[in-house]
C-alpha positions as CSV (number, residue, x, y, z in Angstrom):
1,M,54.7,26.7,-128.6
2,I,53.5,28.3,-131.8
3,E,50.7,30.8,-131.4
4,K,47.7,30.3,-133.7
5,R,45.0,32.5,-135.1
6,V,41.8,30.6,-134.0
7,A,38.2,30.8,-134.9
8,I,35.2,29.1,-133.2
9,V,32.1,28.4,-135.4
10,G,29.0,27.8,-133.3
11,A,30.3,30.0,-130.5
12,S,27.0,30.5,-128.7
13,G,26.2,26.7,-128.4
14,A,27.0,24.4,-125.5
15,V,30.1,23.1,-127.2
16,G,31.1,26.5,-128.5
17,Q,31.0,27.9,-125.0
18,E,33.0,25.0,-123.7
19,F,35.6,25.7,-126.4
20,L,36.1,29.1,-124.8
21,R,36.5,27.7,-121.3
22,V,38.9,24.9,-122.4
23,L,41.1,27.3,-124.5
24,E,41.3,29.6,-121.5
25,E,41.9,26.9,-118.9
26,R,44.6,25.2,-121.0
27,C,46.3,28.6,-121.8
28,F,46.1,27.6,-125.5
29,P,48.7,29.7,-127.4
30,L,46.7,31.9,-129.7
31,S,47.5,35.3,-131.2
32,S,43.8,36.1,-132.0
33,L,40.4,34.6,-131.5
34,R,37.3,35.2,-133.6
35,L,33.8,33.9,-133.0
36,F,31.2,33.0,-135.6
37,G,27.6,32.0,-135.3
38,S,24.2,32.2,-137.0
39,S,22.3,35.4,-137.6
40,R,20.4,34.8,-134.4
41,S,23.6,34.9,-132.3
42,A,25.5,37.5,-134.3
43,G,26.2,40.6,-132.2
44,Q,26.2,38.7,-128.8
45,T,29.4,38.9,-126.8
46,C,31.4,36.2,-125.0
47,R,33.9,36.7,-122.3
48,F,37.4,35.4,-122.9
49,R,40.6,36.2,-121.0
50,G,39.0,39.4,-119.6
51,E,37.7,40.7,-122.9
52,D,34.3,40.7,-124.5
53,L,34.4,39.2,-128.0
54,R,31.6,39.8,-130.4
55,I,30.1,36.9,-132.4
56,E,30.2,37.5,-136.1
57,E,27.6,36.2,-138.5
58,L,29.0,33.2,-140.5
59,R,28.9,34.0,-144.2
60,H,30.3,32.6,-147.4
61,G,33.4,34.4,-148.6
62,E,36.8,35.2,-147.1
63,Q,36.1,35.4,-143.4
64,F,38.7,32.7,-142.7
65,R,41.6,34.2,-144.8
66,D,43.6,35.0,-141.6
67,I,42.7,31.9,-139.6
68,D,45.0,29.0,-138.8
69,I,42.6,26.7,-136.9
70,A,38.8,26.7,-136.9
71,L,37.0,24.8,-134.1
72,V,33.6,24.0,-135.6
73,S,30.5,22.8,-133.7
74,A,27.4,24.1,-135.5
75,G,25.9,20.9,-136.9
76,G,26.6,18.7,-139.9
77,G,24.7,20.9,-142.4
78,V,26.7,24.0,-141.5
79,S,30.0,22.0,-141.6
80,R,29.3,20.7,-145.1
81,E,28.1,24.0,-146.4
82,Y,31.0,26.1,-145.1
83,A,33.9,23.6,-145.2
84,D,35.3,25.0,-148.4
85,D,35.1,28.6,-147.1
86,I,36.9,27.6,-143.9
87,T,39.7,25.6,-145.5
88,R,40.2,27.6,-148.7
89,F,43.0,29.8,-147.4
90,G,44.8,27.1,-145.4
91,A,42.9,27.0,-142.1
92,L,42.7,23.6,-140.4
93,M,39.0,22.7,-139.7
94,I,38.5,20.6,-136.6
95,D,34.9,19.5,-137.0
96,N,32.7,18.3,-134.1
97,S,29.8,17.1,-136.3
98,S,29.3,13.7,-138.0
99,A,29.6,15.2,-141.5
100,F,33.1,13.9,-142.4
101,R,33.9,11.3,-139.8
102,M,33.8,8.3,-142.0
103,D,35.3,10.0,-145.1
104,E,38.5,8.1,-146.1
105,D,40.5,11.3,-146.6
106,V,39.5,12.9,-143.2
107,P,41.2,11.6,-140.1
108,L,39.1,10.8,-137.1
109,V,41.2,11.6,-134.0
110,V,41.4,10.9,-130.3
111,P,44.9,12.3,-129.5
112,E,45.7,9.7,-126.8
113,I,45.0,6.9,-129.3
114,N,45.9,8.0,-132.9
115,A,47.5,11.4,-132.8
116,L,49.6,10.7,-135.8
117,D,46.5,10.4,-138.0
118,A,45.9,14.1,-137.5
119,F,48.9,15.0,-139.6
120,N,47.5,13.4,-142.7
121,H,44.6,15.7,-143.5
122,P,44.6,16.3,-147.3
123,R,41.3,18.2,-147.2
124,G,42.3,20.4,-144.3
125,I,39.7,18.7,-142.1
126,I,40.1,16.7,-139.0
127,A,36.9,15.1,-137.5
128,N,36.1,14.9,-133.8
129,P,34.5,11.5,-133.0
130,N,31.1,11.0,-131.5
131,C,31.1,11.7,-127.8
132,S,30.1,8.1,-126.7
133,T,32.8,6.7,-129.0
134,I,35.5,8.8,-127.4
135,I,34.4,7.8,-123.9
136,M,34.4,4.1,-124.7
137,A,37.6,4.1,-126.9
138,L,40.0,5.3,-124.2
139,P,39.5,2.4,-121.8
140,L,39.3,0.1,-124.8
141,L,42.8,1.3,-125.8
142,A,44.1,0.0,-122.4
143,I,42.6,-3.4,-122.9
144,E,43.7,-3.6,-126.5
145,R,47.3,-3.2,-125.3
146,L,46.9,-6.4,-123.2
147,S,45.0,-8.5,-125.8
148,H,43.4,-7.8,-129.1
149,I,39.7,-7.0,-128.7
150,K,37.4,-9.2,-130.9
151,R,34.0,-7.7,-130.0
152,V,32.3,-5.2,-127.7
153,H,28.7,-4.9,-126.5
154,V,27.8,-1.5,-125.0
155,S,24.8,0.1,-123.5
156,T,25.0,3.9,-123.2
157,Y,23.2,6.2,-120.8
158,Q,23.5,9.5,-122.5
159,A,22.7,12.8,-120.8
160,A,20.6,15.6,-122.2
161,S,23.8,17.6,-122.9
162,G,24.3,15.3,-125.9
163,A,21.4,17.0,-127.7
164,G,22.7,20.5,-126.9
165,A,22.0,23.4,-124.5
166,A,18.3,23.6,-125.5
167,A,17.8,20.0,-124.6
168,M,19.3,20.5,-121.2
169,M,16.9,23.5,-120.7
170,E,14.0,21.3,-121.8
171,L,14.8,18.6,-119.3
172,E,14.9,21.2,-116.5
173,E,11.6,22.7,-117.7
174,Q,9.9,19.3,-117.9
175,Q,10.9,18.6,-114.3
176,R,9.5,21.9,-113.1
177,Q,6.3,21.4,-115.1
178,L,5.7,17.9,-113.8
179,I,6.3,19.0,-110.2
180,N,3.6,21.7,-110.8
181,G,1.2,19.2,-112.3
182,E,1.5,20.6,-115.8
183,Q,1.9,18.8,-119.1
184,P,5.6,18.7,-120.0
185,T,6.9,20.4,-123.1
186,V,8.4,17.9,-125.6
187,N,10.4,19.4,-128.5
188,K,14.0,18.1,-128.5
189,F,13.3,14.4,-127.9
190,A,10.8,11.8,-129.2
191,H,9.2,11.6,-125.7
192,Q,9.3,13.2,-122.3
193,L,12.8,12.7,-120.9
194,A,12.1,13.8,-117.3
195,Y,11.6,10.7,-115.0
196,N,12.0,8.5,-118.1
197,L,14.5,6.6,-120.3
198,I,14.4,6.8,-124.1
199,P,16.1,4.0,-126.0
200,H,16.4,6.1,-129.1
201,I,19.2,8.5,-130.1
202,D,19.4,9.8,-133.7
203,V,17.4,8.2,-136.5
204,F,16.7,4.5,-137.0
205,C,18.5,2.8,-139.8
206,D,18.1,-0.5,-141.7
207,G,18.6,-3.4,-139.3
208,G,17.0,-1.7,-136.4
209,Y,20.1,0.1,-135.1
210,T,20.1,3.9,-134.7
211,R,22.7,6.0,-136.4
212,E,24.2,6.8,-133.0
213,E,24.7,3.1,-132.4
214,L,26.2,2.5,-135.8
215,K,28.6,5.4,-135.2
216,M,30.1,3.6,-132.2
217,H,30.8,0.6,-134.4
218,H,32.3,2.3,-137.4
219,E,34.1,5.1,-135.6
220,T,35.8,2.9,-133.0
221,R,37.2,0.7,-135.8
222,K,38.5,3.7,-137.7
223,I,40.1,5.3,-134.6
224,M,41.7,2.1,-133.3
225,H,42.7,0.8,-136.8
226,S,41.0,-2.4,-135.7
227,D,38.7,-5.1,-137.0
228,L,36.7,-5.3,-133.7
229,S,32.9,-5.3,-133.8
230,V,30.8,-3.0,-131.6
231,S,27.1,-3.7,-130.9
232,A,25.5,-0.7,-129.1
233,T,22.2,0.2,-127.6
234,C,22.1,4.0,-126.9
235,V,19.7,5.3,-124.3
236,R,18.9,8.9,-123.4
237,V,18.6,9.4,-119.6
238,P,17.4,12.3,-117.5
239,C,20.8,13.5,-116.5
240,L,21.9,17.0,-117.4
241,R,25.5,16.3,-118.3
242,A,28.1,13.4,-118.6
243,H,27.5,10.2,-120.4
244,S,27.7,6.7,-118.8
245,E,28.4,3.4,-120.5
246,A,28.2,-0.3,-119.5
247,V,30.7,-2.1,-121.6
248,W,31.3,-5.9,-122.3
249,V,34.6,-6.7,-124.0
250,E,35.7,-10.1,-125.5
251,T,39.4,-10.4,-126.1
252,E,41.6,-13.0,-127.8
253,K,43.0,-14.3,-124.5
254,P,41.6,-14.1,-121.0
255,L,42.5,-11.1,-118.9
256,E,42.5,-10.6,-115.1
257,P,40.6,-7.6,-113.7
258,D,43.7,-6.4,-111.8
259,A,45.7,-6.3,-115.0
260,V,42.9,-4.4,-116.8
261,R,42.6,-2.0,-113.8
262,K,46.3,-1.3,-113.9
263,A,46.4,-0.8,-117.7
264,I,43.5,1.7,-117.6
265,A,45.0,3.6,-114.7
266,E,48.2,4.0,-116.8
267,T,46.3,5.2,-119.9
268,A,46.3,8.9,-120.5
269,G,42.9,10.4,-120.2
270,C,41.6,7.6,-118.0
271,Q,41.2,7.3,-114.2
272,V,40.1,4.3,-112.2
273,M,37.4,4.8,-109.6
274,D,36.7,1.2,-108.6
275,E,36.2,0.4,-104.9
276,P,32.7,-1.2,-104.9
277,D,33.1,-2.4,-101.2
278,K,33.1,1.4,-100.4
279,N,30.4,2.2,-102.9
280,I,33.0,4.1,-105.0
281,Y,32.4,4.0,-108.7
282,P,31.9,6.7,-111.4
283,M,28.6,8.6,-111.5
284,P,27.6,11.4,-113.8
285,F,26.5,13.9,-111.2
286,M,29.9,13.9,-109.6
287,L,31.9,14.0,-112.8
288,A,30.3,16.7,-114.9
289,G,32.9,19.3,-115.8
290,T,35.9,16.9,-115.5
291,D,38.3,16.1,-118.3
292,D,39.0,12.4,-118.0
293,V,37.1,9.2,-118.5
294,Y,36.5,7.5,-115.2
295,V,36.3,3.7,-115.1
296,G,34.9,1.3,-112.4
297,R,33.0,-2.0,-111.9
298,I,35.9,-3.7,-113.6
299,R,35.3,-7.5,-113.5
300,K,35.4,-10.7,-115.4
301,D,32.4,-11.4,-117.6
302,I,30.8,-14.6,-116.2
303,A,29.1,-15.2,-119.6
304,S,32.3,-15.2,-121.5
305,P,35.7,-16.9,-120.7
306,N,37.6,-14.2,-122.4
307,G,35.3,-11.4,-121.3
308,I,35.9,-8.3,-119.2
309,T,33.1,-5.8,-118.3
310,F,33.3,-2.3,-116.9
311,W,31.4,0.9,-116.3
312,C,32.7,4.3,-117.5
313,V,31.6,7.9,-117.2
314,G,32.8,11.0,-119.2
315,D,31.7,14.5,-119.6
316,Q,30.1,14.7,-123.1
317,I,30.8,18.4,-123.6
318,R,34.4,18.2,-122.3
319,K,36.3,15.1,-123.5
320,G,33.4,14.0,-125.6
321,A,33.6,17.2,-127.7
322,A,35.4,20.5,-126.8
323,L,38.4,19.2,-124.9
324,N,39.2,16.5,-127.5
325,A,39.0,19.1,-130.3
326,V,41.3,21.5,-128.5
327,Q,43.7,18.6,-127.8
328,V,43.8,18.0,-131.5
329,A,44.5,21.7,-132.1
330,E,47.3,21.5,-129.6
331,L,49.1,19.0,-131.7
332,F,49.8,21.8,-134.2
333,T,51.2,24.3,-131.7
334,K,54.3,22.3,-130.8
335,S,57.5,23.7,-132.1
């Protein structure tokens, strides 16, 4: 394994903190680690491998001269503003925002699906896909291996974690306020999230879809090199962490649930949890903090002769963000 000089941009955020945990848990081969953040977080310290590392303020200039890999999760605006600074001296930027995902010269990578794409990065940037896209794409890969997928309908049930650490705190605060008979504070979402569902994630676009929903269509096609179509409805739900999805898939030929179940179980990054007679199926409260995508409720779609439907759950901060980015970085540590 080749040791790398690594930087984390956005170190104080929910994904930045998860980067630290994942790097440590996976014994990522690094020779140095530097942390960057905004002026608000500069000077704070983070614990890593028994040491306290200080967060530096991100500035334009030569801060990344001695960096090999930068794991970036500070929002699209920061990614666009600092991309040249990060990559100028040869650092590989693995970006968790949506800033570059659909750029033709930026690979969009889920290592279990399209690892080879990562090695064609002419701008020195690799994009991490949207969290909901990653969680859906892994079981879709298993089905695609059995029969080409023509179209997908998906309804997502996305936890507060998808909007960051402050959103998780807001959900907890709303629950406390409502229990105490107080008016809930609403800042991070369009409406109160506690005891509610909000069918609105990201901004609305022409045609009535939100940008989050369109991401699932365009990103899945790019990752899988496929002409499949994805129609999504993305819903924010009052869970703290881990996203869930109900997925309907139409394939070119009919598939049997047992064959799909076996294919998913054999796909890296997926686990089958599908014993409905014992009330065993994936649920977000039990899977927060795990690495894999868990799949259950696998069955034939009674509305489509070539249809399969399933339910899946994955931790948005782990496989949906930090873990996937670190797995991309690991591709470049192999001798």
